[in-house]
C-alpha positions as CSV (number, residue, x, y, z in Angstrom):
1,M,-9.1,79.4,9.9
2,A,-7.6,79.0,13.4
3,S,-9.9,81.5,15.0
4,G,-12.9,79.7,13.3
5,L,-11.7,76.4,14.8
6,I,-11.3,78.0,18.2
7,L,-14.8,79.5,18.0
8,L,-16.2,76.1,17.0
9,I,-14.4,74.4,19.9
10,A,-15.7,77.1,22.3
11,L,-19.3,76.6,21.0
12,A,-19.0,72.8,21.3
13,L,-17.7,73.2,24.9
14,F,-20.5,75.6,25.7
15,A,-23.1,73.2,24.3
16,V,-21.7,70.3,26.3
17,Y,-21.7,72.4,29.4
18,G,-25.3,73.4,28.8
19,I,-26.3,69.8,28.3
20,F,-24.5,68.9,31.5
21,L,-26.4,71.6,33.5
22,Y,-29.7,70.6,31.9
23,N,-29.2,66.9,32.9
24,Q,-28.3,67.9,36.5
25,L,-31.4,70.0,36.7
26,V,-33.5,67.1,35.4
27,Q,-32.0,64.8,38.0
28,L,-32.8,67.3,40.8
29,K,-36.4,67.7,39.6
30,H,-36.9,64.0,39.6
31,N,-35.3,63.7,43.1
32,V,-38.0,66.1,44.4
33,G,-40.6,64.0,42.7
34,K,-39.2,60.8,44.1
35,S,-39.0,62.2,47.6
36,W,-42.6,63.4,47.3
37,S,-43.6,60.0,46.1
38,N,-42.0,58.4,49.2
39,I,-44.1,60.7,51.5
40,D,-47.2,60.0,49.4
41,I,-46.8,56.2,49.9
42,L,-46.5,56.6,53.7
43,L,-49.4,59.0,53.9
44,K,-51.5,56.6,52.0
45,Q,-50.5,53.7,54.3
46,R,-51.4,55.8,57.4
47,H,-54.6,56.9,55.7
48,D,-55.6,53.2,55.4
49,E,-54.7,52.4,59.0
50,L,-56.5,55.2,60.7
51,P,-60.1,54.0,60.2
52,K,-59.1,50.6,61.7
53,L,-57.7,52.5,64.8
54,V,-60.8,54.6,65.1
55,E,-63.1,51.6,64.8
56,T,-61.1,49.7,67.5
57,C,-61.3,52.8,69.8
58,K,-65.1,53.2,69.2
59,Q,-65.7,49.8,70.8
60,Y,-64.3,51.2,74.1
61,M,-64.6,55.0,73.9
62,Q,-68.3,55.7,73.6
63,F,-67.9,59.1,75.2
64,E,-65.0,60.3,73.2
65,Q,-66.7,60.7,69.8
66,E,-65.4,64.3,69.4
67,T,-61.8,63.1,69.6
68,L,-62.4,60.3,67.0
69,E,-64.2,62.7,64.7
70,K,-61.3,65.2,64.8
71,V,-58.9,62.4,63.8
72,M,-61.1,61.4,60.9
73,L,-61.7,64.9,59.7
74,A,-57.9,65.6,59.8
75,R,-57.3,62.3,58.0
76,N,-59.6,63.5,55.2
77,Q,-57.9,66.9,55.0
78,V,-54.5,65.2,54.6
79,A,-55.9,62.9,51.9
80,N,-57.3,65.9,50.0
81,A,-54.1,67.9,50.3
82,R,-52.0,64.8,49.3
83,E,-54.1,64.1,46.2
84,S,-54.0,67.7,45.1
85,R,-50.3,68.0,45.9
86,N,-51.0,71.1,47.9
87,I,-47.9,71.3,50.0
88,S,-49.0,74.2,52.3
89,A,-52.4,72.6,52.9
90,L,-50.7,69.3,53.6
91,G,-48.5,70.9,56.3
92,Q,-51.6,72.3,58.0
93,A,-53.6,69.1,57.8
94,E,-50.6,67.1,59.0
95,S,-50.4,69.3,62.1
96,A,-54.1,68.8,62.8
97,L,-53.8,65.1,62.3
98,R,-50.8,64.7,64.5
99,A,-52.5,66.7,67.3
100,G,-55.6,64.6,66.9
101,L,-53.6,61.4,67.1
102,G,-51.8,62.7,70.2
103,N,-55.1,63.4,71.9
104,L,-56.5,60.1,70.9
105,F,-53.5,58.2,72.3
106,A,-53.6,60.3,75.5
107,V,-57.4,59.7,75.9
108,A,-56.8,56.0,75.3
109,E,-54.8,56.0,78.6
110,A,-58.1,56.3,80.5
111,Y,-59.4,53.0,79.0
112,P,-57.3,50.1,80.3
113,E,-59.3,47.5,78.3
114,L,-58.4,49.5,75.1
115,K,-54.8,49.8,76.0
116,T,-54.4,46.1,76.4
117,N,-56.4,45.3,73.2
118,E,-54.0,43.5,70.8
119,T,-55.5,45.2,67.7
120,F,-55.1,48.7,69.3
121,Q,-51.5,48.0,70.4
122,H,-50.7,46.8,66.9
123,L,-52.3,49.8,65.2
124,Q,-50.8,52.2,67.6
125,A,-47.3,50.8,66.9
126,R,-47.9,50.7,63.2
127,I,-49.1,54.3,63.1
128,S,-46.3,55.5,65.3
129,G,-43.8,53.8,63.0
130,L,-45.5,55.4,60.0
131,E,-45.3,58.8,61.8
132,N,-41.5,58.3,62.3
133,A,-41.0,57.3,58.6
134,I,-43.1,60.3,57.4
135,A,-40.9,62.6,59.5
136,D,-37.8,61.1,57.9
137,R,-39.2,61.4,54.4
138,R,-40.3,65.0,55.1
139,E,-36.7,65.8,55.9
140,F,-35.5,64.1,52.7
141,Y,-38.2,65.9,50.6
142,N,-37.2,69.3,52.0
143,E,-33.5,68.6,51.4
144,S,-34.3,67.6,47.8
145,V,-36.4,70.8,47.3
146,N,-33.7,72.9,48.8
147,V,-30.9,71.5,46.5
148,N,-33.2,72.0,43.5
149,N,-34.2,75.5,44.5
150,V,-30.6,76.6,45.1
151,R,-29.5,75.2,41.7
152,V,-32.4,76.8,39.9
153,E,-31.3,80.2,41.3
154,Q,-27.5,79.8,40.8
155,F,-25.7,81.3,37.9
156,P,-25.2,79.9,35.2
157,D,-27.8,77.2,36.1
158,T,-30.5,79.8,36.2
159,L,-30.0,80.5,32.5
160,V,-30.7,76.9,31.6
161,A,-33.5,76.6,34.2
162,R,-35.3,79.6,32.7
163,L,-34.8,78.5,29.2
164,F,-36.3,75.0,29.8
165,G,-38.9,76.0,32.4
166,F,-37.4,74.4,35.5
167,R,-39.0,75.8,38.6
168,Q,-38.7,76.0,42.4
169,F,-40.7,73.7,44.6
170,P,-42.3,74.7,48.0
171,L,-40.9,73.3,51.2
172,L,-43.1,71.2,53.3
173,R,-43.8,73.3,56.4
174,F,-45.7,72.6,59.5
175,A,-47.7,74.7,61.9
176,S,-45.8,76.4,64.7
177,E,-47.9,74.4,67.3
178,E,-46.2,71.2,66.0
179,K,-42.8,72.7,66.7
180,K,-43.6,73.5,70.4
181,D,-42.7,71.3,73.3
182,V,-45.5,69.0,74.3
183,D,-47.3,69.9,77.5
184,I,-47.5,66.4,79.1
185,R,-49.8,67.6,81.9
186,Q,-52.3,68.9,79.4
187,L,-52.3,65.6,77.5
188,F,-53.1,63.6,80.7
189,N,-55.8,66.1,81.8
190,T,-57.8,65.6,78.6
């Protein structure tokens, strides 16, 4: 009788511990989703601002169509990767877009009328602010993914994770060019 009671208590404790692990894994999965959603919102906001910036620049930069086209192409690639939730494609597209924006802002230096245009200044500040916010959210996303991925691999969490289909998520990585120091001379010689 006593051994049956002990076995019953042990099974109850085991079940409570399993429920506890399951709930923690659910929370981690939703943290990853929430952090992705934060990035998605900012990417959408920047996506909506870029055509306004390009249109403003077109009025002054008739000879810089290639720079403007690269920005819009990269914008579309980011949108496609964002909508399909393709993290590796998003990293590559983000790198291309950031490089295109850097070139656009550097080329804009050669157009004093554009630099003093109120709309351009507002859009440049807005997009720069969004870039900083996206960088912060990328860091939060990768931290959420890392915590999730570690827990999904740790014992005994891995038993619950496999049983209920919890999975690892990919980190949001960027091209090695984006990690390099910026060559200021090259930007101003464009």
